[in-house]
C-alpha positions in Angstrom: -7.3 25.4 35.1 -7.1 22.0 36.8 -10.8 22.0 37.3 -11.6 22.2 33.6 -9.0 19.6 32.7 -10.2 17.0 35.2 -13.9 17.0 34.1 -12.9 16.7 30.4 -10.6 13.8 31.4 -13.2 12.1 33.4 -15.6 12.3 30.5 -13.0 10.5 28.4 -12.5 7.9 31.1 -16.3 7.4 31.2 -16.2 6.5 27.5 -13.2 4.3 28.0 -14.6 2.5 31.0 -17.8 1.6 29.2 -15.8 -1.2 27.5 -16.1 -4.7 28.8 -13.1 -5.9 30.9 -10.6 -7.9 28.9 -8.2 -10.1 30.9 -4.5 -9.7 30.1 -4.3 -13.4 29.4 -6.7 -13.0 26.4 -4.0 -11.4 24.3 -1.7 -14.3 24.9 -4.5 -16.8 24.4 -5.4 -15.3 21.0 -1.7 -15.5 20.0 -1.6 -19.2 21.0 -4.8 -19.8 19.0 -3.2 -18.2 15.9 -0.1 -20.4 16.3 -2.2 -23.5 16.9 -4.4 -22.8 13.8 -1.3 -22.5 11.7 0.0 -25.8 12.9 -3.4 -27.4 12.4 -3.5 -26.1 8.8 -0.1 -27.7 8.2 -1.3 -31.0 9.6 -4.5 -30.9 7.5 -2.4 -30.4 4.3 0.0 -33.2 5.3 -3.0 -35.5 6.0 -4.5 -34.7 2.6 -1.2 -35.4 0.9 -0.8 -38.7 2.7 -4.4 -39.7 1.8 -3.8 -39.0 -1.9 -0.4 -40.7 -1.8 -2.2 -43.8 -0.5 -4.7 -43.5 -3.3 -1.9 -43.2 -5.9 -0.3 -46.3 -4.5 -3.6 -48.1 -4.6 -4.0 -47.2 -8.2 -0.5 -48.4 -9.0 -1.1 -51.6 -7.1 -4.5 -52.2 -8.8 -3.0 -51.6 -12.3 0.1 -53.8 -11.7 -1.5 -56.6 -9.7 -5.0 -56.9 -11.0 -5.7 -54.9 -14.1 -2.6 -55.8 -16.1 -2.9 -59.6 -15.4 -6.6 -59.5 -16.2 -5.9 -57.7 -19.5 -3.2 -60.2 -20.4 -5.5 -63.1 -19.5 -8.2 -61.6 -21.7 -5.8 -61.2 -24.6 -4.6 -64.8 -24.2 -8.2 -65.9 -24.6 -8.5 -64.0 -27.8 -5.4 -65.4 -29.3 -5.6 -68.5 -31.6 -4.7 -71.8 -29.9 -2.0 -72.6 -32.4 0.0 -69.3 -31.5 3.2 -69.8 -29.6 2.7 -67.8 -26.4 6.3 -67.8 -25.4 7.3 -66.0 -28.6 4.3 -63.8 -29.2 3.2 -62.8 -25.7 6.1 -60.4 -25.0 5.3 -58.5 -28.2 1.6 -58.3 -27.3 2.4 -57.1 -23.8 4.8 -54.6 -25.3 1.9 -53.1 -27.3 -0.5 -53.2 -24.3 1.8 -51.6 -21.7 1.7 -48.1 -23.3 -2.1 -48.2 -23.2 -2.0 -49.3 -19.6 0.5 -46.6 -18.7 -1.7 -43.9 -20.3 -4.7 -45.3 -18.3 -2.6 -45.2 -15.1 -1.3 -41.7 -15.9 -4.9 -40.5 -16.5 -6.0 -41.9 -13.1 -2.9 -40.4 -11.4 -3.6 -37.0 -13.1 -7.2 -37.1 -11.8 -6.0 -37.8 -8.3 -3.5 -35.0 -8.5 -6.3 -32.6 -9.7 -8.5 -33.7 -6.8 -5.7 -33.3 -4.3 -4.9 -29.8 -5.5 -8.6 -28.8 -5.3 -8.8 -30.1 -1.7 -5.7 -28.2 -0.8 -6.9 -25.0 -2.5 -10.2 -25.1 -0.7 -8.5 -25.8 2.6 -6.0 -23.0 2.1 -8.8 -20.6 1.1 -10.7 -21.5 4.3 -7.6 -21.1 6.4 -6.8 -17.7 4.9 -10.3 -16.4 5.7 -10.1 -17.9 9.2 -6.6 -16.4 9.7 -7.8 -13.0 8.7 -10.7 -13.1 11.1 -8.4 -14.4 13.9 -5.9 -11.5 13.3 -8.7 -9.0 13.4 -10.0 -10.5 16.6 -6.5 -10.5 18.1 -6.0 -6.8 17.1 -9.3 -6.0 18.8 -8.4 -7.9 22.0 -4.9 -6.3 22.0 -6.3 -2.8 21.5 -8.9 -3.4 24.2 -6.3 -4.6 26.7 -4.0 -1.6 25.9 -7.0 0.7 26.3 -7.8 -0.8 29.7 -4.1 -0.5 30.8 -4.1 3.2 29.7 -7.4 3.7 31.6 -5.9 2.3 34.7 -2.8 4.4 34.4 -4.9 7.5 33.7 -7.1 6.9 36.8 -3.9 6.5 38.9 -2.5 9.7 37.5 -5.7 11.6 38.3 -5.7 10.1 41.8 -2.1 11.2 42.2 -3.0 14.8 41.0 -6.2 15.2 43.0 -5.6 12.9 45.9 -9.0 11.4 45.2 -10.2 8.3 43.4 -12.7 8.9 40.6 -15.8 6.8 40.6 -16.3 6.3 36.8 -19.6 4.4 37.3 -21.1 7.4 39.3 -19.9 9.8 36.6 -21.5 7.6 34.0 -24.8 7.5 35.9 -24.7 11.3 36.2 -24.1 11.8 32.5 -26.9 9.4 31.6 -29.2 11.2 34.0 -28.3 14.5 32.5 -29.0 13.3 29.0 -32.2 11.7 30.0 -33.3 14.9 31.7 -32.4 17.0 28.6 -34.3 14.6 26.3 -37.4 14.8 28.6 -37.3 18.6 28.5 -36.8 18.7 24.7 -39.7 16.3 24.3 -41.9 18.5 26.4 -40.9 21.6 24.4 -41.6 19.8 21.1 -45.0 18.5 22.1 -46.8 21.3 24.1 -49.9 19.1 24.6 -48.0 17.0 27.2 -47.5 20.1 29.4 -51.3 20.7 29.8 
């Protein structure tokens, strides 16, 4: 009974051993890469938010320090010379300010829309990258577990039989067997080649 068990098991080991060797450190490395990518995503989002905050501040500074004084100056030029500026200018500015605030709000709204679009694209890209990374991590983990199980199985067989199994030699024998069968089948299918 042991003799039929062991060849079937060695065939399974042949299939298992045909996988490329995966170092144990690869699993840990893939976990670290996933953690690092998550941190990089957070940093990218923070960078975008900082960039747009600077742009919002620049818009505010431009409106308050350049645009508003220029508009007031232009209105002063349009006013008749006999008008008392001290009395009338505050009323004029009072009417101009809501227009300027709407302009500023419009620019701020545009910046906010752009910021949200950037973050959305960045988050979508990160989600796709993250999915691929998790799939790769699962493959690496499965491969490493498979190798460990293979090692344990080979040790169990050695303990049962007292002999080490040369999986490469078994693989070569099986490949030779299949090659021989294919050759004979081809000869049977095309009788001309036998003549």
